[in-house]
Structure formats: structure tokens, C-alpha cells
C-alpha positions as CSV (number, residue, x, y, z in Angstrom):
1,M,10.3,12.5,-0.4
2,K,7.3,11.3,1.6
3,I,6.3,7.6,1.8
4,I,3.0,6.0,2.5
5,F,3.3,2.3,3.6
6,L,0.0,1.0,2.3
7,D,-2.1,-1.9,3.7
8,I,-5.0,-2.7,1.4
9,D,-7.5,-4.7,3.5
10,G,-9.2,-2.3,5.9
11,V,-7.7,0.8,4.2
12,L,-8.9,0.6,0.6
13,N,-11.7,-1.8,1.3
14,N,-14.0,-2.6,4.2
15,D,-16.6,-5.1,5.4
16,R,-19.0,-4.0,2.6
17,C,-16.7,-5.6,0.0
18,W,-14.5,-7.8,2.2
19,G,-15.5,-11.2,0.8
20,N,-14.6,-10.2,-2.8
21,R,-10.9,-10.3,-2.4
22,P,-8.8,-10.3,-4.5
23,A,-11.1,-9.2,-7.3
24,I,-11.3,-5.6,-8.4
25,K,-14.7,-5.2,-6.8
26,A,-12.9,-5.8,-3.4
27,F,-12.2,-2.1,-3.3
28,D,-14.5,0.6,-1.8
29,K,-14.8,3.8,-4.0
30,E,-15.1,6.0,-0.9
31,C,-11.9,4.6,0.5
32,I,-10.1,5.1,-2.8
33,I,-11.3,8.7,-2.9
34,A,-10.1,9.4,0.6
35,F,-6.7,7.8,-0.1
36,N,-6.3,9.8,-3.3
37,E,-7.0,13.0,-1.3
38,I,-4.1,12.1,0.9
39,I,-1.9,11.5,-2.1
40,D,-3.0,14.8,-3.7
41,A,-2.3,16.7,-0.4
42,T,1.1,15.1,0.4
43,K,2.5,14.1,-3.0
44,A,3.7,11.0,-1.1
45,R,4.9,7.9,-2.9
46,I,3.4,4.5,-2.1
47,V,5.2,1.4,-0.8
48,I,2.8,-1.6,-0.5
49,S,3.0,-3.3,2.8
50,S,-0.2,-5.3,2.4
51,S,-0.2,-9.1,2.4
52,W,-1.5,-8.7,-1.2
53,R,2.2,-8.4,-2.2
54,N,2.5,-12.1,-1.4
55,L,-0.4,-12.9,-3.8
56,F,0.5,-10.7,-6.7
57,T,3.7,-9.5,-8.4
58,Y,4.6,-5.8,-8.1
59,D,3.5,-5.1,-11.7
60,S,0.1,-6.9,-11.1
61,L,-0.5,-4.9,-7.9
62,C,0.3,-1.7,-9.7
63,D,-2.2,-2.6,-12.4
64,I,-4.9,-3.5,-9.9
65,L,-4.5,-0.3,-8.0
66,R,-4.5,1.8,-11.1
67,K,-7.6,0.0,-12.4
68,V,-9.5,0.9,-9.2
69,G,-8.4,4.5,-9.4
70,V,-5.5,4.8,-7.0
71,K,-3.3,7.9,-7.8
72,G,0.3,8.4,-7.0
73,A,3.6,6.7,-7.7
74,I,3.8,3.1,-6.5
75,L,7.5,2.9,-5.6
76,D,8.0,-0.5,-4.2
77,V,6.7,-3.3,-1.9
78,T,8.1,-4.2,1.5
79,P,10.0,-7.5,1.9
80,T,8.7,-10.6,3.7
81,V,11.2,-11.0,6.5
82,S,9.6,-14.0,8.3
83,I,6.8,-16.5,8.0
84,H,5.1,-14.5,10.8
85,R,4.8,-11.5,8.5
86,H,5.2,-8.9,11.3
87,R,4.4,-5.8,9.3
88,G,6.5,-3.4,11.5
89,A,9.6,-5.6,11.0
90,E,9.0,-5.6,7.2
91,I,8.6,-1.8,7.1
92,K,11.8,-1.4,9.2
93,A,13.7,-3.8,6.9
94,W,12.5,-1.8,3.8
95,L,13.7,1.4,5.5
96,D,17.0,-0.1,6.5
97,T,17.8,-1.1,3.0
98,K,16.0,1.7,1.1
99,L,16.6,4.7,3.3
100,W,17.5,7.1,0.6
101,P,18.5,10.6,1.6
102,E,15.5,12.0,-0.2
103,I,13.1,10.3,2.3
104,N,12.2,12.8,4.9
105,S,9.0,11.4,6.3
106,F,6.6,8.4,6.2
107,I,3.3,7.2,7.5
108,I,1.8,3.7,7.8
109,L,-1.8,3.2,6.7
110,D,-3.0,0.0,8.2
111,D,-6.2,-1.3,9.9
């Protein structure tokens, strides 16, 4: 199984729509298309590492991403391991607790 750790700000949106967060219009269509091309090519599953996971529940995030057209299976979110929210530590914590034998590779998409 392939995993994409997904940040939202700077990956699925940009400075053209930055101030609209967290509304649906905070996403850039071209960014969504490019991300979906990665999903189509790799068949990777998504783990949300974005700070948006602290604003919304997992189910709400899944709903938001589906409404803006994100394809692919959204598997999970990374944990918050400290108040400093060091994303690398959170991804490592997820891998340490979720490292299933089926995971053979991962990438991190972050600005």
C-alpha cells in the first residue's frame, strides 16, 4: 500500500484562494486536478497531516475533500503529538503506530 501524507494549505490551495479558509472555495481547482492525477497514477491512500485536522473531525474533512473533488481513499489523520505541531514528528508517530505490513512506501506533500 502506498500512502500520501497530505497537507492542505499550499498543496490543494494557494495564494489565489488563501484567505477563504476553511470554506470550500479555499481550494484551487488546478491543485485538485494535479493531486488527483497523483492518486490515479499511484493508487495511494491519503493520510491527512494538515492542521485542518485540528479544525474538523475526520468525517468532516472527508466530506470537504470529496465536495471539492479529491479522489482516493482517505485512510486516516496523523495524531497531534505536541503543542508545537511538528509535522515530521506527527507523521513518524502515525507510522510507528500504524505501520501495517501492507505499507510499502509513502510520500509527504507539504508546502
